[in-house]
N, C-alpha and C positions, 0 to 999 in steps of 0.2 A: 228296254232291258234294265234300266235303273229301278223301275217299279218291281220287276220280277226279282231282281237281286235283293231288293229291300224286303220284299215279302218273305223270302226264304234265303238267308245268308249262306245256307249250306247247298244251294243250287249252283253247282259248279258250272253247268252250261250257261246259266244266266250271267254268272260272274265273268266268264270268258267272253260271251257275246257283248256284255257291257263294255269290257275293256277294248274289244275290237272296234266297237262303234265310237267310243271316245277317241281312240287313236286315229281312226279315219277322219274324225272331225278336227284333228290337230291338237286335241287336249291330252298331250302326252303324259303330263304329271298325273292327271286324274285316271288315265288309262292304266298307268303303272300301279296306282293305288288299288284300283279295282282288281287287277290281276294278282297283286300281292295278297289282297283279302281272300281271293279264291285259293291261293296257295296255302293259306292257314288251314283251310278245310281239306284241301287235296294237295299236299306238298309235292307229290310226284306227277302232277298233271302236266303233260307235255305242252298242251295248248296254252295253259296259263303261264308256264315258263317262257314260252315263245312270245307271249304278249308282253311280258316284262322286258325281254330282250328287244323286241320291236319298238317298244315305247322309248327305251334308252337310245336306240339308234335314231329314232325320230327326233329326239331331243339333241342329237349330235353328240351323245355321250357313249360312243361305242365301247369304250373301255369297260363300262359298267354292264354292258350287254353280254360280255363274253362268258361270265360265270353262269348266268341262267341258261344261256344257249348250250354251254357244255353239259350242264345237268340234263337238259332236254335230250342232247345227243346220247348221253349214257343210257337214257331210258328208251330211246328210239333211234338206234344207230343206222337204220336203213332209210330214214326220212331225209330226202334231198334238201328240203327246205332249211334244215338246221345248219348244215355246212354253208349253204348259200348265205344265210343270215350271218353266220359267223364270219364269212369273208368280208361282208360289209362292216361288221363291228371291228374286225382287225384293221381294216383300212382306216376307219375313224381313229383307231388307237395308234396309227402309224406303224403297224406291224405287217409290213407289206409282203414279206415272204410267207408268213402264215396265212395272209389273206388269199394270195394266189393258190396256195395249197388247198385251202378250204373251198375256193371256187371250183378248182379241179375235182375235188372230192364230190361236190354237189353234182357235177356233170358225169362223174363215174357212176353215181347212183341213179341219175336220170338223164341219160344221153339225149341230146337235142331238146331238152326242156327249155322253152323260150325264156322263162324267168331266170333260170340258172345261167343260160347263155347271155342274157341281157345284163345280169350283174357282173359277169366276167368281162363283157364288153365295156361296161362303165369303169371297171377296174383298169383296163388298158387305156381308156381315155384319160382317166385321172393321172396315169403314169406318163402321159404324153405320147403313147403309141397309137396314133390315130388310125394307122393302116390296120392294125390288129383289131382295134375297137370297131371300126367300120365293118370289117369282114365278119366279126363275131356278131355284131348287132344285125347285120343283114341276114345272117343265118337264123338268128332268133326271130326276126320280123317275118321271115318267109314261112314260119310255122303257122298253120291255120288257127292254132289256139293261143297265139301271141297276144298278150294284153296290150292295150293302147300305150301304156308307159314304155314298152319296148320300142314301138314305132316312134314315139316322141323322142326317145333317147337317140334313136338312129338319126332322126332329122336334126337333132342338136349336133351330133358328131359330124354329119355331112356338112352342115352349115359351118361348123368350126373348121373343117378341112378347106372348104371354099374360101372362108375368110383368111385362113393362113396362106392360101395360094394366091389370093387377090393381088398382092404386090408383085408376084411373079408374072401374073397374067396381064398386068397393065403396062 
């Protein structure tokens, strides 16, 4: 995608795909730059805005992900991915009430979506509510389209619950 984006800097799709590929490799700074270059050409491109936000979340800088995610939400208010991402960004920014509201909005837009459920489950886990976390993640993992990350997070939470119960059981 780097070659395609270099050949035609106005190719929005190539810019977004480059950003996605870089982010998936863990190159969050480069991914963000690729998405920002795309936004110069297409300032209202939802996918590029989401890539900026995802890159910031990947860097652990959720506060800086909020504004591009909000811009994307204004452009695509029915897209469940945006409030789900906003929920994670708000969590990183320690804005927990807004995070919970965003996760719930994502589920209102896409009931039973395994990714939205998984993000809500991890919100509960981070808040120490392992019972809600496990129940929500089990619901997410039961979906046939659940990604492996949801199952991994469920295993993590179940392991945490067992570890927390170990002193009681011995």
